[in-house]
VEXDREN-2710 file (C-alpha; in Angstrom, 1 decimal):
% VEXDREN-2710
k/r/px/py/pz
1/MET/22.5/-32.3/-37.2
2/LEU/20.4/-35.2/-36.7
3/SER/17.8/-35.3/-34.1
4/HIS/17.9/-37.9/-31.3
5/SER/14.5/-39.3/-32.1
6/PHE/15.4/-39.5/-35.6
7/ILE/18.4/-41.6/-35.0
8/ILE/16.3/-43.9/-32.4
9/ASN/13.7/-44.4/-35.3
10/VAL/16.2/-45.6/-37.9
11/TYR/17.9/-47.9/-35.5
12/GLN/14.4/-49.4/-34.2
13/GLY/13.6/-49.7/-38.0
14/LEU/16.8/-51.5/-38.8
15/ILE/16.1/-54.0/-35.8
16/ASN/12.4/-54.4/-36.8
17/ARG/13.6/-55.2/-40.4
18/LEU/16.7/-57.4/-39.4
19/PHE/15.1/-59.6/-36.7
20/ARG/11.4/-59.4/-36.8
21/LYS/9.9/-59.3/-40.1
22/LYS/11.9/-62.2/-41.3
23/ALA/10.7/-64.3/-38.0
24/ASP/7.1/-63.2/-38.0
25/ASP/5.9/-65.1/-40.9
26/PHE/7.1/-68.6/-39.9
27/GLU/6.3/-67.5/-36.4
28/ALA/2.8/-67.5/-37.5
29/LEU/3.1/-71.4/-38.0
30/SER/4.7/-71.7/-34.7
31/LEU/8.0/-72.3/-36.1
32/GLY/10.6/-69.9/-34.6
33/TRP/13.7/-68.3/-36.1
34/LEU/16.2/-71.0/-34.4
35/GLN/14.0/-74.0/-35.8
36/LYS/13.9/-72.6/-39.1
37/LYS/17.7/-72.3/-39.1
38/TYR/17.9/-75.9/-37.8
39/LEU/15.7/-77.0/-40.7
40/LYS/17.7/-75.3/-43.4
41/HIS/21.0/-77.7/-42.3
42/LEU/19.3/-80.9/-41.7
43/PRO/20.0/-83.6/-44.2
44/THR/17.4/-85.1/-46.5
45/GLY/16.3/-88.7/-46.2
46/LYS/15.0/-89.5/-42.6
47/THR/11.5/-89.2/-42.0
48/ARG/10.9/-86.7/-39.2
49/THR/7.7/-84.7/-37.7
50/ILE/7.3/-81.3/-36.8
51/ARG/4.5/-79.5/-35.0
52/ILE/3.3/-76.9/-37.6
53/ALA/-0.1/-75.3/-38.8
54/GLY/-2.1/-76.8/-36.0
55/GLY/-0.9/-80.5/-36.3
56/ARG/1.9/-82.9/-36.6
57/LEU/3.7/-83.2/-40.1
58/TYR/5.4/-86.0/-41.3
59/TYR/8.2/-84.9/-43.9
60/LYS/11.8/-86.0/-45.4
61/ALA/13.2/-83.1/-47.1
62/PRO/13.8/-80.0/-44.6
63/GLN/14.5/-77.5/-47.5
64/GLU/11.7/-78.4/-49.3
65/LEU/9.5/-78.4/-46.5
66/LEU/10.6/-74.6/-45.7
67/HIS/9.9/-73.8/-49.5
68/GLY/6.7/-75.3/-49.5
69/LEU/5.5/-73.6/-46.0
70/GLN/6.6/-70.1/-47.9
71/GLU/4.9/-70.5/-50.6
72/ILE/1.7/-72.3/-49.7
73/PHE/1.2/-71.1/-46.1
74/ILE/2.9/-67.6/-45.8
75/ASP/2.7/-66.3/-49.5
76/GLN/-0.7/-68.3/-50.1
77/ILE/-0.4/-68.7/-53.8
78/TYR/-3.7/-70.7/-53.7
79/LYS/-5.6/-68.0/-51.8
80/GLN/-9.1/-67.4/-53.5
81/THR/-12.8/-67.4/-53.1
82/LEU/-14.1/-70.8/-53.1
83/PRO/-17.6/-72.2/-52.3
84/PRO/-18.1/-74.0/-49.0
85/LYS/-18.3/-77.4/-50.5
86/ALA/-15.9/-76.8/-53.4
87/LEU/-14.5/-79.7/-55.5
88/ILE/-10.7/-79.6/-55.9
89/LEU/-8.2/-81.5/-57.8
90/ASP/-4.6/-81.5/-56.6
91/CYS/-2.4/-82.9/-59.3
92/GLY/1.0/-83.3/-57.7
93/ALA/0.0/-83.3/-54.1
94/ASN/3.6/-84.3/-52.7
95/ILE/3.6/-84.8/-49.1
96/GLY/0.1/-82.9/-48.6
97/LEU/0.9/-79.2/-47.7
98/SER/-1.4/-78.2/-50.4
99/VAL/-4.2/-80.3/-49.0
100/ILE/-3.6/-79.3/-45.5
101/TRP/-3.7/-75.6/-46.5
102/MET/-6.9/-75.9/-48.8
103/LYS/-8.7/-77.9/-46.1
104/GLN/-7.9/-75.2/-43.5
105/TRP/-9.0/-72.6/-46.1
106/CYS/-12.1/-74.4/-47.1
107/PRO/-12.9/-77.0/-44.5
108/GLN/-15.8/-78.7/-46.3
109/ALA/-14.1/-79.0/-49.6
110/GLN/-14.0/-82.3/-51.1
111/ILE/-10.4/-82.9/-52.7
112/ILE/-9.2/-85.5/-55.1
113/ALA/-5.4/-85.7/-54.6
114/PHE/-2.6/-87.4/-57.0
115/GLU/0.6/-88.2/-56.1
116/PRO/2.9/-91.0/-58.1
117/ASP/5.9/-91.0/-55.9
118/PRO/5.7/-93.6/-53.5
119/ALA/7.9/-92.0/-50.7
120/ASN/5.6/-88.8/-51.2
121/PHE/2.5/-90.7/-51.3
122/LEU/3.0/-92.6/-48.1
123/LEU/3.7/-89.1/-46.3
124/LEU/0.6/-87.8/-47.9
125/GLU/-1.3/-90.6/-46.3
126/LYS/0.2/-90.0/-43.0
127/ASN/-0.3/-86.3/-43.0
128/ILE/-3.9/-86.4/-43.9
129/HIS/-4.5/-89.0/-41.1
130/SER/-2.2/-86.8/-38.8
131/TYR/-4.1/-83.9/-39.3
132/LYS/-7.7/-85.7/-39.2
133/LEU/-8.8/-84.4/-42.4
134/ASP/-11.6/-85.9/-44.2
135/ASN/-13.5/-85.9/-47.8
136/ILE/-10.2/-86.6/-49.5
137/THR/-9.7/-88.9/-52.3
138/CYS/-5.9/-90.0/-52.8
139/HIS/-4.8/-91.6/-55.9
140/HIS/-1.4/-93.3/-56.0
141/ALA/-0.7/-92.3/-59.8
142/ALA/0.2/-89.7/-61.9
143/VAL/-2.2/-87.6/-64.1
144/TRP/-1.6/-87.9/-67.6
145/ASN/-3.2/-87.7/-71.2
146/GLU/-4.2/-91.6/-70.9
147/ASN/-4.8/-94.3/-68.7
148/THR/-1.5/-96.1/-68.9
149/THR/1.8/-96.9/-66.8
150/ARG/5.0/-94.9/-67.3
151/SER/8.8/-94.8/-66.2
152/PHE/9.2/-92.4/-63.3
153/LEU/12.0/-90.9/-61.5
154/ALA/11.1/-91.7/-57.9
155/GLU/13.4/-89.2/-55.9
156/GLY/11.0/-88.7/-52.7
157/GLY/11.0/-84.9/-53.1
158/MET/9.4/-82.2/-55.3
159/ALA/11.4/-82.9/-58.4
160/SER/10.1/-86.5/-59.0
161/SER/9.0/-86.9/-62.7
162/PHE/8.5/-89.1/-65.8
163/THR/11.9/-90.0/-67.4
164/THR/13.2/-92.0/-70.2
165/ASN/16.6/-92.6/-68.7
166/LEU/16.7/-95.8/-66.6
167/SER/18.6/-95.7/-63.3
168/LYS/18.1/-97.2/-59.7
169/ASP/15.4/-94.9/-58.8
170/THR/13.4/-95.5/-62.0
171/ILE/10.2/-97.3/-61.1
172/THR/6.9/-97.7/-63.4
173/VAL/4.0/-95.8/-62.2
174/LYS/0.0/-95.7/-62.6
175/CYS/-1.2/-92.9/-64.9
176/LEU/-4.6/-91.5/-64.5
177/ARG/-6.2/-89.7/-67.6
178/LEU/-7.1/-86.3/-66.1
179/LYS/-9.6/-85.5/-68.6
180/ASP/-11.8/-88.2/-67.2
181/PHE/-12.0/-86.4/-63.8
182/LEU/-13.1/-83.3/-65.7
183/GLU/-16.7/-84.5/-66.8
184/GLN/-18.1/-82.4/-63.5
185/PRO/-17.7/-78.9/-62.3
186/ILE/-14.3/-78.4/-60.6
187/ASP/-13.8/-75.4/-58.5
188/PHE/-10.1/-75.4/-58.4
189/LEU/-7.5/-77.4/-60.6
190/LYS/-3.8/-77.4/-59.4
191/LEU/-1.2/-78.8/-61.7
192/ASP/2.2/-79.2/-60.4
193/ILE/3.4/-82.4/-62.3
194/GLU/6.9/-81.6/-63.3
195/GLY/7.0/-81.0/-66.8
196/ALA/4.0/-83.2/-67.8
197/GLU/1.6/-80.3/-67.9
198/TRP/1.6/-79.4/-71.7
199/GLU/0.6/-82.9/-72.7
200/VAL/-2.1/-83.3/-70.1
201/LEU/-3.5/-80.0/-70.8
202/ILE/-3.5/-80.7/-74.6
203/ASP/-5.6/-83.5/-73.9
204/CYS/-7.8/-81.7/-71.8
205/ALA/-8.3/-78.4/-73.5
206/GLN/-11.9/-79.1/-74.7
207/SER/-12.7/-80.0/-71.0
208/LEU/-11.4/-77.0/-69.1
209/MET/-15.0/-75.2/-69.3
210/SER/-15.8/-77.2/-66.4
211/VAL/-12.9/-75.7/-64.2
212/LYS/-13.4/-72.3/-62.3
213/SER/-10.0/-71.7/-61.6
214/ILE/-6.6/-73.2/-62.4
215/PHE/-3.0/-73.1/-61.1
216/ILE/-0.4/-74.6/-63.5
217/GLU/3.6/-74.8/-62.4
218/TYR/4.8/-74.7/-65.8
219/HIS/8.2/-76.3/-66.7
220/GLY/9.9/-75.6/-70.0
221/GLN/12.9/-75.1/-72.0
222/PHE/13.7/-72.0/-74.2
223/ASP/13.9/-74.0/-77.7
224/GLU/10.3/-75.4/-76.7
225/GLN/8.3/-72.0/-76.3
226/GLU/5.6/-73.2/-78.8
227/LYS/4.5/-75.3/-75.9
228/LEU/4.0/-72.5/-73.7
229/VAL/2.4/-70.4/-76.3
230/GLN/0.0/-73.2/-77.1
231/LEU/-0.8/-73.7/-73.1
232/LEU/-1.6/-69.7/-73.0
233/ASP/-3.9/-70.5/-76.0
234/ILE/-5.7/-73.2/-74.3
235/LEU/-6.4/-71.3/-71.3
236/LYS/-7.7/-68.4/-73.2
237/ASN/-9.9/-70.4/-75.4
238/ALA/-11.3/-72.0/-72.4
239/GLY/-12.3/-68.4/-71.3
240/PHE/-9.5/-67.8/-68.8
241/GLN/-7.9/-64.7/-67.9
242/PHE/-4.5/-65.6/-66.5
243/TYR/-1.6/-64.0/-64.8
244/ILE/2.2/-65.3/-64.7
245/ARG/5.0/-64.8/-62.5
246/GLU/8.5/-66.7/-62.0
247/ALA/8.1/-69.8/-59.9
248/ALA/11.8/-69.7/-59.2
249/PRO/14.6/-67.2/-60.0
250/LEU/16.3/-69.0/-62.6
251/HIS/17.6/-66.3/-64.5
252/PRO/18.2/-63.1/-62.4
253/THR/19.6/-61.3/-65.3
254/PRO/17.8/-62.9/-68.2
255/PHE/20.3/-61.3/-70.9
256/PHE/23.2/-63.0/-69.2
257/ARG/21.7/-66.6/-68.8
258/ASP/24.4/-68.7/-66.9
259/LYS/24.6/-71.5/-69.3
260/LEU/26.6/-73.7/-67.0
261/LYS/23.7/-73.5/-64.5
262/GLN/22.7/-77.1/-63.5
263/HIS/18.6/-77.1/-63.6
264/PRO/16.2/-79.6/-65.6
265/TYR/14.3/-76.7/-66.8
266/GLN/15.2/-73.4/-68.1
267/LEU/11.5/-71.9/-67.4
268/GLN/9.7/-72.5/-64.4
269/LEU/6.6/-70.3/-64.0
270/ASN/3.4/-70.0/-62.0
271/ILE/0.4/-69.4/-63.9
272/PHE/-2.7/-68.3/-62.4
273/GLY/-6.0/-68.9/-64.6
274/PHE/-9.2/-67.5/-63.1
275/ARG/-12.6/-66.3/-64.6
276/ILE/-13.9/-62.7/-64.0
277/SER/-17.9/-62.4/-64.1
278/ARG/-18.8/-59.3/-65.7
END
């Protein structure tokens, strides 16, 4: 027969698992369970504000906000040892969650941020001002393999990207050659540029020796996997060791891929490049 104390312990464990653990992560950001539920069901499009991470944040896409908070503030995917006055390039800064986290993690860091989407860039600047962040340079531009302009699908969210298909949301954006910014030592290079990472890194291959650590969110297709192989070769040849994990669970059972699944990329990976001193 099961003891009374055993039943009590099991019951208490279930309660903790169901109600506390899920809430505690977001409660550390002063975001309660009810507020999180509310955000999940808010429509996208209207500029709103929320008190979070010690300041007032401006945002338009509630579900993307929750994803970003989970990834950046709770999972802390950019967490690493940085020098006090680190130089950081944030390519694909979106509305500034990564910038805010990095300035809280490394307050004296100098950050150069790039964001081509006009709606995202406006929120990025508002959030930098709202959180009273300094030593940040913002470029309303995409990073690319040359200084030029390109057609861009401006969706006002995380999925905005270069495009060849003209639509009402297609605009022309300024592009800056990333390689030009790698002529000095870079402590951390973050690349989350929605499918443009292969072309950019091919161009920057000989300049990556100046980068101490790199994060790449890779977007690709199954029939273009030679690009992923080349990208990993670039990191290896630049002296990086790397760790790879899935950025989004696109294929929970990879041998039974859902061919009807609507997603612009078949591969979405987080690649962490780092140097291990011997």
